[in-house]
mmJSON file of the N, C-alpha and C atoms, coordinates in Angstrom:
{"data_MODEL":{"atom_site":{
"group_PDB":["ATOM","ATOM","ATOM","ATOM","ATOM","ATOM","ATOM","ATOM","ATOM","ATOM","ATOM","ATOM","ATOM","ATOM","ATOM","ATOM","ATOM","ATOM","ATOM","ATOM","ATOM","ATOM","ATOM","ATOM","ATOM","ATOM","ATOM","ATOM","ATOM","ATOM","ATOM","ATOM","ATOM","ATOM","ATOM","ATOM","ATOM","ATOM","ATOM","ATOM","ATOM","ATOM","ATOM","ATOM","ATOM","ATOM","ATOM","ATOM","ATOM","ATOM","ATOM","ATOM","ATOM","ATOM","ATOM","ATOM","ATOM","ATOM","ATOM","ATOM","ATOM","ATOM","ATOM","ATOM","ATOM","ATOM","ATOM","ATOM","ATOM","ATOM","ATOM","ATOM","ATOM","ATOM","ATOM","ATOM","ATOM","ATOM","ATOM","ATOM","ATOM","ATOM","ATOM","ATOM","ATOM","ATOM","ATOM","ATOM","ATOM","ATOM","ATOM","ATOM","ATOM","ATOM","ATOM","ATOM","ATOM","ATOM","ATOM","ATOM","ATOM","ATOM","ATOM","ATOM","ATOM","ATOM","ATOM","ATOM","ATOM","ATOM","ATOM","ATOM","ATOM","ATOM","ATOM","ATOM","ATOM","ATOM","ATOM","ATOM","ATOM","ATOM","ATOM","ATOM","ATOM","ATOM","ATOM","ATOM","ATOM","ATOM","ATOM","ATOM","ATOM","ATOM","ATOM","ATOM","ATOM","ATOM","ATOM","ATOM","ATOM","ATOM","ATOM","ATOM","ATOM","ATOM","ATOM","ATOM","ATOM","ATOM","ATOM","ATOM","ATOM","ATOM","ATOM","ATOM","ATOM","ATOM","ATOM","ATOM","ATOM","ATOM","ATOM","ATOM","ATOM","ATOM","ATOM","ATOM","ATOM","ATOM","ATOM","ATOM","ATOM","ATOM","ATOM","ATOM","ATOM","ATOM","ATOM","ATOM","ATOM","ATOM","ATOM","ATOM","ATOM","ATOM","ATOM","ATOM","ATOM","ATOM","ATOM","ATOM","ATOM","ATOM","ATOM","ATOM","ATOM","ATOM","ATOM","ATOM","ATOM","ATOM","ATOM","ATOM","ATOM","ATOM","ATOM","ATOM","ATOM","ATOM","ATOM","ATOM","ATOM","ATOM","ATOM","ATOM","ATOM","ATOM","ATOM","ATOM","ATOM","ATOM","ATOM","ATOM","ATOM","ATOM","ATOM","ATOM","ATOM","ATOM","ATOM","ATOM","ATOM","ATOM","ATOM","ATOM","ATOM","ATOM","ATOM","ATOM","ATOM","ATOM","ATOM","ATOM","ATOM","ATOM"],
"id":[1,2,3,4,5,6,7,8,9,10,11,12,13,14,15,16,17,18,19,20,21,22,23,24,25,26,27,28,29,30,31,32,33,34,35,36,37,38,39,40,41,42,43,44,45,46,47,48,49,50,51,52,53,54,55,56,57,58,59,60,61,62,63,64,65,66,67,68,69,70,71,72,73,74,75,76,77,78,79,80,81,82,83,84,85,86,87,88,89,90,91,92,93,94,95,96,97,98,99,100,101,102,103,104,105,106,107,108,109,110,111,112,113,114,115,116,117,118,119,120,121,122,123,124,125,126,127,128,129,130,131,132,133,134,135,136,137,138,139,140,141,142,143,144,145,146,147,148,149,150,151,152,153,154,155,156,157,158,159,160,161,162,163,164,165,166,167,168,169,170,171,172,173,174,175,176,177,178,179,180,181,182,183,184,185,186,187,188,189,190,191,192,193,194,195,196,197,198,199,200,201,202,203,204,205,206,207,208,209,210,211,212,213,214,215,216,217,218,219,220,221,222,223,224,225,226,227,228,229,230,231,232,233,234,235,236,237,238,239,240,241,242,243,244,245,246],
"type_symbol":["N","C","C","N","C","C","N","C","C","N","C","C","N","C","C","N","C","C","N","C","C","N","C","C","N","C","C","N","C","C","N","C","C","N","C","C","N","C","C","N","C","C","N","C","C","N","C","C","N","C","C","N","C","C","N","C","C","N","C","C","N","C","C","N","C","C","N","C","C","N","C","C","N","C","C","N","C","C","N","C","C","N","C","C","N","C","C","N","C","C","N","C","C","N","C","C","N","C","C","N","C","C","N","C","C","N","C","C","N","C","C","N","C","C","N","C","C","N","C","C","N","C","C","N","C","C","N","C","C","N","C","C","N","C","C","N","C","C","N","C","C","N","C","C","N","C","C","N","C","C","N","C","C","N","C","C","N","C","C","N","C","C","N","C","C","N","C","C","N","C","C","N","C","C","N","C","C","N","C","C","N","C","C","N","C","C","N","C","C","N","C","C","N","C","C","N","C","C","N","C","C","N","C","C","N","C","C","N","C","C","N","C","C","N","C","C","N","C","C","N","C","C","N","C","C","N","C","C","N","C","C","N","C","C","N","C","C","N","C","C","N","C","C","N","C","C"],
"label_atom_id":["N","CA","C","N","CA","C","N","CA","C","N","CA","C","N","CA","C","N","CA","C","N","CA","C","N","CA","C","N","CA","C","N","CA","C","N","CA","C","N","CA","C","N","CA","C","N","CA","C","N","CA","C","N","CA","C","N","CA","C","N","CA","C","N","CA","C","N","CA","C","N","CA","C","N","CA","C","N","CA","C","N","CA","C","N","CA","C","N","CA","C","N","CA","C","N","CA","C","N","CA","C","N","CA","C","N","CA","C","N","CA","C","N","CA","C","N","CA","C","N","CA","C","N","CA","C","N","CA","C","N","CA","C","N","CA","C","N","CA","C","N","CA","C","N","CA","C","N","CA","C","N","CA","C","N","CA","C","N","CA","C","N","CA","C","N","CA","C","N","CA","C","N","CA","C","N","CA","C","N","CA","C","N","CA","C","N","CA","C","N","CA","C","N","CA","C","N","CA","C","N","CA","C","N","CA","C","N","CA","C","N","CA","C","N","CA","C","N","CA","C","N","CA","C","N","CA","C","N","CA","C","N","CA","C","N","CA","C","N","CA","C","N","CA","C","N","CA","C","N","CA","C","N","CA","C","N","CA","C","N","CA","C","N","CA","C","N","CA","C","N","CA","C","N","CA","C","N","CA","C","N","CA","C","N","CA","C"],
"label_alt_id":[null,null,null,null,null,null,null,null,null,null,null,null,null,null,null,null,null,null,null,null,null,null,null,null,null,null,null,null,null,null,null,null,null,null,null,null,null,null,null,null,null,null,null,null,null,null,null,null,null,null,null,null,null,null,null,null,null,null,null,null,null,null,null,null,null,null,null,null,null,null,null,null,null,null,null,null,null,null,null,null,null,null,null,null,null,null,null,null,null,null,null,null,null,null,null,null,null,null,null,null,null,null,null,null,null,null,null,null,null,null,null,null,null,null,null,null,null,null,null,null,null,null,null,null,null,null,null,null,null,null,null,null,null,null,null,null,null,null,null,null,null,null,null,null,null,null,null,null,null,null,null,null,null,null,null,null,null,null,null,null,null,null,null,null,null,null,null,null,null,null,null,null,null,null,null,null,null,null,null,null,null,null,null,null,null,null,null,null,null,null,null,null,null,null,null,null,null,null,null,null,null,null,null,null,null,null,null,null,null,null,null,null,null,null,null,null,null,null,null,null,null,null,null,null,null,null,null,null,null,null,null,null,null,null,null,null,null,null,null,null,null,null,null,null,null,null],
"label_comp_id":["UNK","UNK","UNK","UNK","UNK","UNK","UNK","UNK","UNK","UNK","UNK","UNK","UNK","UNK","UNK","UNK","UNK","UNK","UNK","UNK","UNK","UNK","UNK","UNK","UNK","UNK","UNK","UNK","UNK","UNK","UNK","UNK","UNK","UNK","UNK","UNK","UNK","UNK","UNK","UNK","UNK","UNK","UNK","UNK","UNK","UNK","UNK","UNK","UNK","UNK","UNK","UNK","UNK","UNK","UNK","UNK","UNK","UNK","UNK","UNK","UNK","UNK","UNK","UNK","UNK","UNK","UNK","UNK","UNK","UNK","UNK","UNK","UNK","UNK","UNK","UNK","UNK","UNK","UNK","UNK","UNK","UNK","UNK","UNK","UNK","UNK","UNK","UNK","UNK","UNK","UNK","UNK","UNK","UNK","UNK","UNK","UNK","UNK","UNK","UNK","UNK","UNK","UNK","UNK","UNK","UNK","UNK","UNK","UNK","UNK","UNK","UNK","UNK","UNK","UNK","UNK","UNK","UNK","UNK","UNK","UNK","UNK","UNK","UNK","UNK","UNK","UNK","UNK","UNK","UNK","UNK","UNK","UNK","UNK","UNK","UNK","UNK","UNK","UNK","UNK","UNK","UNK","UNK","UNK","UNK","UNK","UNK","UNK","UNK","UNK","UNK","UNK","UNK","UNK","UNK","UNK","UNK","UNK","UNK","UNK","UNK","UNK","UNK","UNK","UNK","UNK","UNK","UNK","UNK","UNK","UNK","UNK","UNK","UNK","UNK","UNK","UNK","UNK","UNK","UNK","UNK","UNK","UNK","UNK","UNK","UNK","UNK","UNK","UNK","UNK","UNK","UNK","UNK","UNK","UNK","UNK","UNK","UNK","UNK","UNK","UNK","UNK","UNK","UNK","UNK","UNK","UNK","UNK","UNK","UNK","UNK","UNK","UNK","UNK","UNK","UNK","UNK","UNK","UNK","UNK","UNK","UNK","UNK","UNK","UNK","UNK","UNK","UNK","UNK","UNK","UNK","UNK","UNK","UNK","UNK","UNK","UNK","UNK","UNK","UNK","UNK","UNK","UNK","UNK","UNK","UNK"],
"label_asym_id":["A","A","A","A","A","A","A","A","A","A","A","A","A","A","A","A","A","A","A","A","A","A","A","A","A","A","A","A","A","A","A","A","A","A","A","A","A","A","A","A","A","A","A","A","A","A","A","A","A","A","A","A","A","A","A","A","A","A","A","A","A","A","A","A","A","A","A","A","A","A","A","A","A","A","A","A","A","A","A","A","A","A","A","A","A","A","A","A","A","A","A","A","A","A","A","A","A","A","A","A","A","A","A","A","A","A","A","A","A","A","A","A","A","A","A","A","A","A","A","A","A","A","A","A","A","A","A","A","A","A","A","A","A","A","A","A","A","A","A","A","A","A","A","A","A","A","A","A","A","A","A","A","A","A","A","A","A","A","A","A","A","A","A","A","A","A","A","A","A","A","A","A","A","A","A","A","A","A","A","A","A","A","A","A","A","A","A","A","A","A","A","A","A","A","A","A","A","A","A","A","A","A","A","A","A","A","A","A","A","A","A","A","A","A","A","A","A","A","A","A","A","A","A","A","A","A","A","A","A","A","A","A","A","A","A","A","A","A","A","A","A","A","A","A","A","A"],
"label_entity_id":["1","1","1","1","1","1","1","1","1","1","1","1","1","1","1","1","1","1","1","1","1","1","1","1","1","1","1","1","1","1","1","1","1","1","1","1","1","1","1","1","1","1","1","1","1","1","1","1","1","1","1","1","1","1","1","1","1","1","1","1","1","1","1","1","1","1","1","1","1","1","1","1","1","1","1","1","1","1","1","1","1","1","1","1","1","1","1","1","1","1","1","1","1","1","1","1","1","1","1","1","1","1","1","1","1","1","1","1","1","1","1","1","1","1","1","1","1","1","1","1","1","1","1","1","1","1","1","1","1","1","1","1","1","1","1","1","1","1","1","1","1","1","1","1","1","1","1","1","1","1","1","1","1","1","1","1","1","1","1","1","1","1","1","1","1","1","1","1","1","1","1","1","1","1","1","1","1","1","1","1","1","1","1","1","1","1","1","1","1","1","1","1","1","1","1","1","1","1","1","1","1","1","1","1","1","1","1","1","1","1","1","1","1","1","1","1","1","1","1","1","1","1","1","1","1","1","1","1","1","1","1","1","1","1","1","1","1","1","1","1","1","1","1","1","1","1"],
"label_seq_id":[1,1,1,2,2,2,3,3,3,4,4,4,5,5,5,6,6,6,7,7,7,8,8,8,9,9,9,10,10,10,11,11,11,12,12,12,13,13,13,14,14,14,15,15,15,16,16,16,17,17,17,18,18,18,19,19,19,20,20,20,21,21,21,22,22,22,23,23,23,24,24,24,25,25,25,26,26,26,27,27,27,28,28,28,29,29,29,30,30,30,31,31,31,32,32,32,33,33,33,34,34,34,35,35,35,36,36,36,37,37,37,38,38,38,39,39,39,40,40,40,41,41,41,42,42,42,43,43,43,44,44,44,45,45,45,46,46,46,47,47,47,48,48,48,49,49,49,50,50,50,51,51,51,52,52,52,53,53,53,54,54,54,55,55,55,56,56,56,57,57,57,58,58,58,59,59,59,60,60,60,61,61,61,62,62,62,63,63,63,64,64,64,65,65,65,66,66,66,67,67,67,68,68,68,69,69,69,70,70,70,71,71,71,72,72,72,73,73,73,74,74,74,75,75,75,76,76,76,77,77,77,78,78,78,79,79,79,80,80,80,81,81,81,82,82,82],
"pdbx_PDB_ins_code":[null,null,null,null,null,null,null,null,null,null,null,null,null,null,null,null,null,null,null,null,null,null,null,null,null,null,null,null,null,null,null,null,null,null,null,null,null,null,null,null,null,null,null,null,null,null,null,null,null,null,null,null,null,null,null,null,null,null,null,null,null,null,null,null,null,null,null,null,null,null,null,null,null,null,null,null,null,null,null,null,null,null,null,null,null,null,null,null,null,null,null,null,null,null,null,null,null,null,null,null,null,null,null,null,null,null,null,null,null,null,null,null,null,null,null,null,null,null,null,null,null,null,null,null,null,null,null,null,null,null,null,null,null,null,null,null,null,null,null,null,null,null,null,null,null,null,null,null,null,null,null,null,null,null,null,null,null,null,null,null,null,null,null,null,null,null,null,null,null,null,null,null,null,null,null,null,null,null,null,null,null,null,null,null,null,null,null,null,null,null,null,null,null,null,null,null,null,null,null,null,null,null,null,null,null,null,null,null,null,null,null,null,null,null,null,null,null,null,null,null,null,null,null,null,null,null,null,null,null,null,null,null,null,null,null,null,null,null,null,null,null,null,null,null,null,null],
"Cartn_x":[110.544,111.304,110.834,110.613,110.152,111.215,111.523,112.562,111.96,112.176,111.729,112.913,112.985,114.061,113.472,114.228,113.823,115.051,114.973,116.034,115.731,116.753,116.608,117.852,117.693,118.852,119.81,121.066,122.063,122.208,121.309,121.397,120.33,120.689,119.741,119.369,118.103,117.639,116.981,117.437,116.857,116.246,114.935,114.231,113.918,114.378,114.126,113.204,112.065,111.144,110.802,110.296,110.015,111.086,111.049,112.006,113.383,114.381,115.762,116.275,116.921,117.521,118.875,119.502,120.818,120.76,119.603,119.428,119.593,119.179,119.328,120.802,121.608,123.041,123.663,123.184,123.675,123.352,122.145,121.727,122.619,122.933,123.793,125.213,125.699,127.032,127.064,126.048,125.966,125.907,125.07,124.956,126.287,126.963,128.258,129.272,129.358,130.326,130.029,128.743,128.373,128.691,128.357,128.632,130.13,130.891,132.346,132.956,132.467,132.969,132.669,131.645,131.256,131.763,132.568,133.09,132.102,131.081,130.054,130.14,129.089,129.021,127.645,127.575,126.288,126.262,125.245,125.046,123.702,123.634,122.391,121.674,120.396,119.584,118.532,118.594,117.636,117.444,118.551,118.376,117.802,116.988,116.389,117.425,117.174,118.102,118.521,117.58,117.895,118.933,118.808,119.781,121.155,121.191,122.461,123.105,122.288,122.8,123.409,122.724,123.22,124.541,124.609,125.845,126.992,126.692,127.727,128.173,127.217,127.531,128.382,128.06,128.809,130.05,130.255,131.401,131.438,130.262,130.158,129.907,129.628,129.265,130.303,131.624,132.562,132.413,131.719,131.568,130.555,129.685,128.546,128.5,128.388,128.105,126.617,126.248,124.852,124.415,123.238,122.676,121.251,120.763,119.417,118.291,118.574,117.539,118.184,117.368,117.864,118.454,117.82,118.314,119.737,120.014,121.357,122.373,121.995,122.89,123.181,122.151,122.333,123.175,122.985,123.775,125.246,125.509,126.885,127.533,126.766,127.257,127.587,126.714,126.944,128.161,128.362,129.513,130.808,130.763,131.946,132.325,131.325,131.581,132.035,131.89,132.238,133.712],
"Cartn_y":[73.909,75.071,76.231,77.386,78.581,79.666,80.351,81.377,82.693,83.75,85.091,86.036,87.034,88.021,89.421,90.315,91.719,92.561,93.832,94.789,95.393,95.551,96.246,97.103,98.392,99.271,98.866,98.679,98.26,96.743,96.032,94.572,93.895,92.757,91.873,90.807,90.756,89.797,88.631,87.426,86.208,85.449,85.267,84.545,83.136,82.16,80.76,80.216,79.7,79.118,77.69,76.953,75.543,74.702,73.426,72.547,72.652,72.795,72.883,71.483,71.354,70.081,70.368,69.372,69.539,70.525,70.64,71.602,73.036,73.308,74.654,75.005,74.032,74.322,74.525,73.736,73.957,75.339,75.855,77.208,78.242,78.019,78.956,78.964,77.818,77.761,78.595,78.446,79.222,80.717,81.091,82.5,83.021,82.209,82.593,82.846,81.936,82.074,83.29,83.508,84.685,85.974,86.008,87.209,87.461,86.409,86.541,87.059,86.577,87.035,88.506,89.019,90.427,91.29,90.704,91.456,91.607,90.774,90.861,89.747,89.628,88.663,88.023,86.867,86.254,86.142,86.733,86.648,85.992,85.161,84.454,85.159,85.445,86.11,85.132,84.845,83.974,82.619,81.936,80.614,79.622,78.711,77.694,76.628,75.922,74.924,73.881,73.406,72.357,72.84,74.076,74.619,74.734,75.175,75.273,73.901,72.891,71.516,71.059,71.338,70.941,71.642,72.936,73.68,73.142,72.775,72.22,70.841,70.006,68.661,68.712,69.634,69.763,70.639,71.147,72.001,73.3,73.78,75.047,76.225,75.948,77.014,78.131,77.882,79.007,80.05,79.697,80.63,81.737,81.524,82.425,83.0,84.327,84.965,84.819,84.58,84.38,85.534,86.087,87.198,86.859,87.498,87.185,87.652,88.666,89.176,89.927,90.292,90.982,92.338,93.043,94.374,94.291,93.283,93.111,92.782,91.941,91.58,92.8,93.598,94.814,95.832,95.949,96.884,96.474,95.182,94.692,95.129,95.091,95.528,97.017,97.797,99.236,99.55,98.816,99.031,98.645,97.589,97.147,98.177,98.832,99.806,101.159,101.372,102.678,102.818],
"Cartn_z":[153.036,153.39,152.512,153.14,152.438,152.58,151.484,151.477,151.006,151.791,151.424,151.57,150.682,150.77,150.848,151.492,151.578,151.872,151.542,151.853,153.213,154.021,155.301,155.498,155.203,155.222,154.116,154.471,153.483,153.43,154.114,154.197,153.342,152.81,152.136,153.165,153.55,154.559,153.848,154.174,153.624,154.791,154.754,155.814,155.33,156.101,155.783,156.859,156.445,157.415,157.006,157.951,157.712,158.37,158.12,158.781,158.139,158.992,158.516,158.221,157.09,156.731,156.104,155.584,154.983,153.802,153.167,152.078,152.548,153.784,154.337,154.483,154.915,155.037,153.65,152.607,151.253,150.766,151.114,150.754,151.427,152.683,153.404,152.847,152.416,151.816,150.536,149.714,148.47,148.783,149.748,150.134,150.665,151.464,152.013,150.899,149.959,148.865,147.999,147.686,146.886,147.625,148.918,149.704,149.8,150.029,150.144,148.84,147.723,146.428,146.187,146.833,146.679,147.83,148.717,149.85,150.984,151.011,152.041,153.06,153.841,154.929,154.965,155.592,155.929,157.437,158.026,159.474,159.718,160.728,161.041,162.182,161.973,162.975,163.496,164.771,165.46,164.779,164.45,163.836,164.846,164.35,165.213,165.559,166.625,167.132,166.119,165.308,164.342,163.333,162.854,161.909,162.561,163.804,164.51,164.672,164.938,165.049,163.731,162.631,161.305,161.006,161.3,161.05,161.904,163.13,164.0,163.508,163.122,162.634,161.375,160.479,159.219,159.376,160.581,160.917,160.111,159.777,159.056,159.999,161.266,162.198,162.331,162.166,162.272,161.153,160.073,158.962,159.231,160.222,160.41,161.818,161.905,163.185,163.455,164.696,165.074,165.971,165.665,166.417,166.849,167.909,168.394,167.47,166.62,165.715,164.556,163.582,162.383,162.741,163.654,164.03,164.59,165.398,165.965,164.876,163.941,162.839,161.968,161.694,160.886,161.628,162.936,163.732,163.718,163.692,163.612,162.315,161.221,159.916,159.948,160.556,160.63,161.476,162.572,163.44,162.724,161.922,161.183,160.119,159.55,158.492,159.018,160.316,160.901,161.171],
"occupancy":[1.0,1.0,1.0,1.0,1.0,1.0,1.0,1.0,1.0,1.0,1.0,1.0,1.0,1.0,1.0,1.0,1.0,1.0,1.0,1.0,1.0,1.0,1.0,1.0,1.0,1.0,1.0,1.0,1.0,1.0,1.0,1.0,1.0,1.0,1.0,1.0,1.0,1.0,1.0,1.0,1.0,1.0,1.0,1.0,1.0,1.0,1.0,1.0,1.0,1.0,1.0,1.0,1.0,1.0,1.0,1.0,1.0,1.0,1.0,1.0,1.0,1.0,1.0,1.0,1.0,1.0,1.0,1.0,1.0,1.0,1.0,1.0,1.0,1.0,1.0,1.0,1.0,1.0,1.0,1.0,1.0,1.0,1.0,1.0,1.0,1.0,1.0,1.0,1.0,1.0,1.0,1.0,1.0,1.0,1.0,1.0,1.0,1.0,1.0,1.0,1.0,1.0,1.0,1.0,1.0,1.0,1.0,1.0,1.0,1.0,1.0,1.0,1.0,1.0,1.0,1.0,1.0,1.0,1.0,1.0,1.0,1.0,1.0,1.0,1.0,1.0,1.0,1.0,1.0,1.0,1.0,1.0,1.0,1.0,1.0,1.0,1.0,1.0,1.0,1.0,1.0,1.0,1.0,1.0,1.0,1.0,1.0,1.0,1.0,1.0,1.0,1.0,1.0,1.0,1.0,1.0,1.0,1.0,1.0,1.0,1.0,1.0,1.0,1.0,1.0,1.0,1.0,1.0,1.0,1.0,1.0,1.0,1.0,1.0,1.0,1.0,1.0,1.0,1.0,1.0,1.0,1.0,1.0,1.0,1.0,1.0,1.0,1.0,1.0,1.0,1.0,1.0,1.0,1.0,1.0,1.0,1.0,1.0,1.0,1.0,1.0,1.0,1.0,1.0,1.0,1.0,1.0,1.0,1.0,1.0,1.0,1.0,1.0,1.0,1.0,1.0,1.0,1.0,1.0,1.0,1.0,1.0,1.0,1.0,1.0,1.0,1.0,1.0,1.0,1.0,1.0,1.0,1.0,1.0,1.0,1.0,1.0,1.0,1.0,1.0,1.0,1.0,1.0,1.0,1.0,1.0],
"B_iso_or_equiv":[0.0,0.0,0.0,0.0,0.0,0.0,0.0,0.0,0.0,0.0,0.0,0.0,0.0,0.0,0.0,0.0,0.0,0.0,0.0,0.0,0.0,0.0,0.0,0.0,0.0,0.0,0.0,0.0,0.0,0.0,0.0,0.0,0.0,0.0,0.0,0.0,0.0,0.0,0.0,0.0,0.0,0.0,0.0,0.0,0.0,0.0,0.0,0.0,0.0,0.0,0.0,0.0,0.0,0.0,0.0,0.0,0.0,0.0,0.0,0.0,0.0,0.0,0.0,0.0,0.0,0.0,0.0,0.0,0.0,0.0,0.0,0.0,0.0,0.0,0.0,0.0,0.0,0.0,0.0,0.0,0.0,0.0,0.0,0.0,0.0,0.0,0.0,0.0,0.0,0.0,0.0,0.0,0.0,0.0,0.0,0.0,0.0,0.0,0.0,0.0,0.0,0.0,0.0,0.0,0.0,0.0,0.0,0.0,0.0,0.0,0.0,0.0,0.0,0.0,0.0,0.0,0.0,0.0,0.0,0.0,0.0,0.0,0.0,0.0,0.0,0.0,0.0,0.0,0.0,0.0,0.0,0.0,0.0,0.0,0.0,0.0,0.0,0.0,0.0,0.0,0.0,0.0,0.0,0.0,0.0,0.0,0.0,0.0,0.0,0.0,0.0,0.0,0.0,0.0,0.0,0.0,0.0,0.0,0.0,0.0,0.0,0.0,0.0,0.0,0.0,0.0,0.0,0.0,0.0,0.0,0.0,0.0,0.0,0.0,0.0,0.0,0.0,0.0,0.0,0.0,0.0,0.0,0.0,0.0,0.0,0.0,0.0,0.0,0.0,0.0,0.0,0.0,0.0,0.0,0.0,0.0,0.0,0.0,0.0,0.0,0.0,0.0,0.0,0.0,0.0,0.0,0.0,0.0,0.0,0.0,0.0,0.0,0.0,0.0,0.0,0.0,0.0,0.0,0.0,0.0,0.0,0.0,0.0,0.0,0.0,0.0,0.0,0.0,0.0,0.0,0.0,0.0,0.0,0.0,0.0,0.0,0.0,0.0,0.0,0.0,0.0,0.0,0.0,0.0,0.0,0.0],
"pdbx_formal_charge":[null,null,null,null,null,null,null,null,null,null,null,null,null,null,null,null,null,null,null,null,null,null,null,null,null,null,null,null,null,null,null,null,null,null,null,null,null,null,null,null,null,null,null,null,null,null,null,null,null,null,null,null,null,null,null,null,null,null,null,null,null,null,null,null,null,null,null,null,null,null,null,null,null,null,null,null,null,null,null,null,null,null,null,null,null,null,null,null,null,null,null,null,null,null,null,null,null,null,null,null,null,null,null,null,null,null,null,null,null,null,null,null,null,null,null,null,null,null,null,null,null,null,null,null,null,null,null,null,null,null,null,null,null,null,null,null,null,null,null,null,null,null,null,null,null,null,null,null,null,null,null,null,null,null,null,null,null,null,null,null,null,null,null,null,null,null,null,null,null,null,null,null,null,null,null,null,null,null,null,null,null,null,null,null,null,null,null,null,null,null,null,null,null,null,null,null,null,null,null,null,null,null,null,null,null,null,null,null,null,null,null,null,null,null,null,null,null,null,null,null,null,null,null,null,null,null,null,null,null,null,null,null,null,null,null,null,null,null,null,null,null,null,null,null,null,null],
"auth_seq_id":[1,1,1,2,2,2,3,3,3,4,4,4,5,5,5,6,6,6,7,7,7,8,8,8,9,9,9,10,10,10,11,11,11,12,12,12,13,13,13,14,14,14,15,15,15,16,16,16,17,17,17,18,18,18,19,19,19,20,20,20,21,21,21,22,22,22,23,23,23,24,24,24,25,25,25,26,26,26,27,27,27,28,28,28,29,29,29,30,30,30,31,31,31,32,32,32,33,33,33,34,34,34,35,35,35,36,36,36,37,37,37,38,38,38,39,39,39,40,40,40,41,41,41,42,42,42,43,43,43,44,44,44,45,45,45,46,46,46,47,47,47,48,48,48,49,49,49,50,50,50,51,51,51,52,52,52,53,53,53,54,54,54,55,55,55,56,56,56,57,57,57,58,58,58,59,59,59,60,60,60,61,61,61,62,62,62,63,63,63,64,64,64,65,65,65,66,66,66,67,67,67,68,68,68,69,69,69,70,70,70,71,71,71,72,72,72,73,73,73,74,74,74,75,75,75,76,76,76,77,77,77,78,78,78,79,79,79,80,80,80,81,81,81,82,82,82],
"auth_comp_id":["UNK","UNK","UNK","UNK","UNK","UNK","UNK","UNK","UNK","UNK","UNK","UNK","UNK","UNK","UNK","UNK","UNK","UNK","UNK","UNK","UNK","UNK","UNK","UNK","UNK","UNK","UNK","UNK","UNK","UNK","UNK","UNK","UNK","UNK","UNK","UNK","UNK","UNK","UNK","UNK","UNK","UNK","UNK","UNK","UNK","UNK","UNK","UNK","UNK","UNK","UNK","UNK","UNK","UNK","UNK","UNK","UNK","UNK","UNK","UNK","UNK","UNK","UNK","UNK","UNK","UNK","UNK","UNK","UNK","UNK","UNK","UNK","UNK","UNK","UNK","UNK","UNK","UNK","UNK","UNK","UNK","UNK","UNK","UNK","UNK","UNK","UNK","UNK","UNK","UNK","UNK","UNK","UNK","UNK","UNK","UNK","UNK","UNK","UNK","UNK","UNK","UNK","UNK","UNK","UNK","UNK","UNK","UNK","UNK","UNK","UNK","UNK","UNK","UNK","UNK","UNK","UNK","UNK","UNK","UNK","UNK","UNK","UNK","UNK","UNK","UNK","UNK","UNK","UNK","UNK","UNK","UNK","UNK","UNK","UNK","UNK","UNK","UNK","UNK","UNK","UNK","UNK","UNK","UNK","UNK","UNK","UNK","UNK","UNK","UNK","UNK","UNK","UNK","UNK","UNK","UNK","UNK","UNK","UNK","UNK","UNK","UNK","UNK","UNK","UNK","UNK","UNK","UNK","UNK","UNK","UNK","UNK","UNK","UNK","UNK","UNK","UNK","UNK","UNK","UNK","UNK","UNK","UNK","UNK","UNK","UNK","UNK","UNK","UNK","UNK","UNK","UNK","UNK","UNK","UNK","UNK","UNK","UNK","UNK","UNK","UNK","UNK","UNK","UNK","UNK","UNK","UNK","UNK","UNK","UNK","UNK","UNK","UNK","UNK","UNK","UNK","UNK","UNK","UNK","UNK","UNK","UNK","UNK","UNK","UNK","UNK","UNK","UNK","UNK","UNK","UNK","UNK","UNK","UNK","UNK","UNK","UNK","UNK","UNK","UNK","UNK","UNK","UNK","UNK","UNK","UNK"],
"auth_asym_id":["A","A","A","A","A","A","A","A","A","A","A","A","A","A","A","A","A","A","A","A","A","A","A","A","A","A","A","A","A","A","A","A","A","A","A","A","A","A","A","A","A","A","A","A","A","A","A","A","A","A","A","A","A","A","A","A","A","A","A","A","A","A","A","A","A","A","A","A","A","A","A","A","A","A","A","A","A","A","A","A","A","A","A","A","A","A","A","A","A","A","A","A","A","A","A","A","A","A","A","A","A","A","A","A","A","A","A","A","A","A","A","A","A","A","A","A","A","A","A","A","A","A","A","A","A","A","A","A","A","A","A","A","A","A","A","A","A","A","A","A","A","A","A","A","A","A","A","A","A","A","A","A","A","A","A","A","A","A","A","A","A","A","A","A","A","A","A","A","A","A","A","A","A","A","A","A","A","A","A","A","A","A","A","A","A","A","A","A","A","A","A","A","A","A","A","A","A","A","A","A","A","A","A","A","A","A","A","A","A","A","A","A","A","A","A","A","A","A","A","A","A","A","A","A","A","A","A","A","A","A","A","A","A","A","A","A","A","A","A","A","A","A","A","A","A","A"],
"auth_atom_id":["N","CA","C","N","CA","C","N","CA","C","N","CA","C","N","CA","C","N","CA","C","N","CA","C","N","CA","C","N","CA","C","N","CA","C","N","CA","C","N","CA","C","N","CA","C","N","CA","C","N","CA","C","N","CA","C","N","CA","C","N","CA","C","N","CA","C","N","CA","C","N","CA","C","N","CA","C","N","CA","C","N","CA","C","N","CA","C","N","CA","C","N","CA","C","N","CA","C","N","CA","C","N","CA","C","N","CA","C","N","CA","C","N","CA","C","N","CA","C","N","CA","C","N","CA","C","N","CA","C","N","CA","C","N","CA","C","N","CA","C","N","CA","C","N","CA","C","N","CA","C","N","CA","C","N","CA","C","N","CA","C","N","CA","C","N","CA","C","N","CA","C","N","CA","C","N","CA","C","N","CA","C","N","CA","C","N","CA","C","N","CA","C","N","CA","C","N","CA","C","N","CA","C","N","CA","C","N","CA","C","N","CA","C","N","CA","C","N","CA","C","N","CA","C","N","CA","C","N","CA","C","N","CA","C","N","CA","C","N","CA","C","N","CA","C","N","CA","C","N","CA","C","N","CA","C","N","CA","C","N","CA","C","N","CA","C","N","CA","C","N","CA","C","N","CA","C","N","CA","C","N","CA","C","N","CA","C"],
"pdbx_PDB_model_num":[1,1,1,1,1,1,1,1,1,1,1,1,1,1,1,1,1,1,1,1,1,1,1,1,1,1,1,1,1,1,1,1,1,1,1,1,1,1,1,1,1,1,1,1,1,1,1,1,1,1,1,1,1,1,1,1,1,1,1,1,1,1,1,1,1,1,1,1,1,1,1,1,1,1,1,1,1,1,1,1,1,1,1,1,1,1,1,1,1,1,1,1,1,1,1,1,1,1,1,1,1,1,1,1,1,1,1,1,1,1,1,1,1,1,1,1,1,1,1,1,1,1,1,1,1,1,1,1,1,1,1,1,1,1,1,1,1,1,1,1,1,1,1,1,1,1,1,1,1,1,1,1,1,1,1,1,1,1,1,1,1,1,1,1,1,1,1,1,1,1,1,1,1,1,1,1,1,1,1,1,1,1,1,1,1,1,1,1,1,1,1,1,1,1,1,1,1,1,1,1,1,1,1,1,1,1,1,1,1,1,1,1,1,1,1,1,1,1,1,1,1,1,1,1,1,1,1,1,1,1,1,1,1,1,1,1,1,1,1,1,1,1,1,1,1,1]
}}}
């Protein structure tokens, strides 16, 4: 699994590539908790099927909004802030 981060507007984008496993869901839980403590959100942009399956199996899927791409997720943030 490879993790890259970048700023995009007011959002911190974390790109996870490679095969999704239970470790990916642990990473998302940590990101979710940190974001929540700071008053932020974690939104998933174009997650692959395997990650969605893991989130559903672990019943974590209600914690994350899913969007088709980063631009849509960022636009959601801007709309929420308006």
